[in-house]
C-alpha angles and dihedrals in degrees: 000000000000091000090051092050092050092052092047091049093049091048091051091049091049091049091050091050093050091050091049092051092047091052091048090049092051090049091054094048093054093042130042104344092252097161133046093254090064095059114091093211099027127214123352136169121229123184103241111133102089092102095230114153090220088066088071095122090059093051093045095045088052098042098041093047098246092133090050092048089057093050105266132126097205128198115193110222139183113245132166123215095272093048090051092051093050092047093048091048095053096034097243088118107045100188141009137178118236144142132246088287082090093063096085089049090056090051089050091056108268103156099236140115133209103241104170147348121262107190146320130264127344104162130092134183113213134192135185115283109272094017114162088228106100105147140025089261089064091063096078107125092006133124121242121196115220136170095237141347106259092022120125098261087052093048092047091049090048092053091045097052094041090057087055091054097259118127115236089199104117092212090065091055095215090129131007126219115206118197124223125177094220135036092230089059088054089055091049091051090049091050091053092046091243087128132021099217135025116211105205143179116232137292092035094057090055097038092057095047098049141050115009092359097051092103093050106049140021137195116262097174134015117192091207095057108025110111092234093060109015118122093017131106111255093176122052138183114246121198128197109259087215092058090045089054098042101036113010090167089065092058090047091053092047091053091050088055092049091048091053089052094047091049092047091051091048090054097038110031095152094048090046091055091047091054094045092048100039093046089045096235085139131013104248120176098169111043094182091056091045090052091053090049092050089052091049091056088067098219107202116263125217088261091051091053092045092050096038087233095172119048108220094189091052091051091050089052092046095054092040087056093049092048091046090052092057094042099255092118127040099189117092105263097238091050092046093050092047091052097040103045121074120184109218123217101230093197094068115114095009 
């Protein structure tokens, strides 16, 4: 009898525990999407750990719960360019942010589509204070530090000098590009006169031309204000063509999350910088400077999205044309833009 009572008591306790867990699970599913079963689209990985300030919409969509609202349990991962390409090709990474550096990869067969714009300029070229170099035309015979050949600063510089009548083709030796693995090394080379110009991603370009460095360096070129690039998306959102084909509603939902983040940043730039800094999504030493940079990137507001103020397809065509003109693309620009850009129906899956 004692053995029977112990078994019955244990069974009762187990049943009570199961019921309690089931009730808790039901509570989560109708509340804040706390477990995987509550997310409409389940778990996904998004590259978002590179620390770049221009990745602000990813950090905000993650931190403010916009991804979760749209049905995604997101894990932010680190991923280099090759990892992103592989993930986009096979659909394990549904979406990434990137600039027009991705265009040649699309031409080479990476299975990806431009689906939206993310923000405007985030690259600056700097020179020593008082440098005789004032315009692109002054760069003939000069050395420009870049992070990689084929990278965006290199492509931007190539477009800029070509428009001034200087060939960016290294074999012609009208301008020389010197590669450094780190932006700080570019600054050091500029300081030692080993190069004449440093082409830098933000925030370095702004950090070294303001505050304690304002008397040492100055901005030669700003992607956000130069007439060749101003008012155009430099950074786009790229979605896996496989995911677009298999689950177009997922891409639609992801874009809605990004739009919410962009709009929130546009309305709350200071708060966005606080979140990004305090949560260490990006290493920010000067919050005031970071806030000015975030504003300069012109993240689309709700009104901009509603009015389709900025034409993503037109910007894709524009940069495809510029890259075609300097030999970085071989496909006719109109054909490339038509193949590369995919307009997403944002109502899918609502």
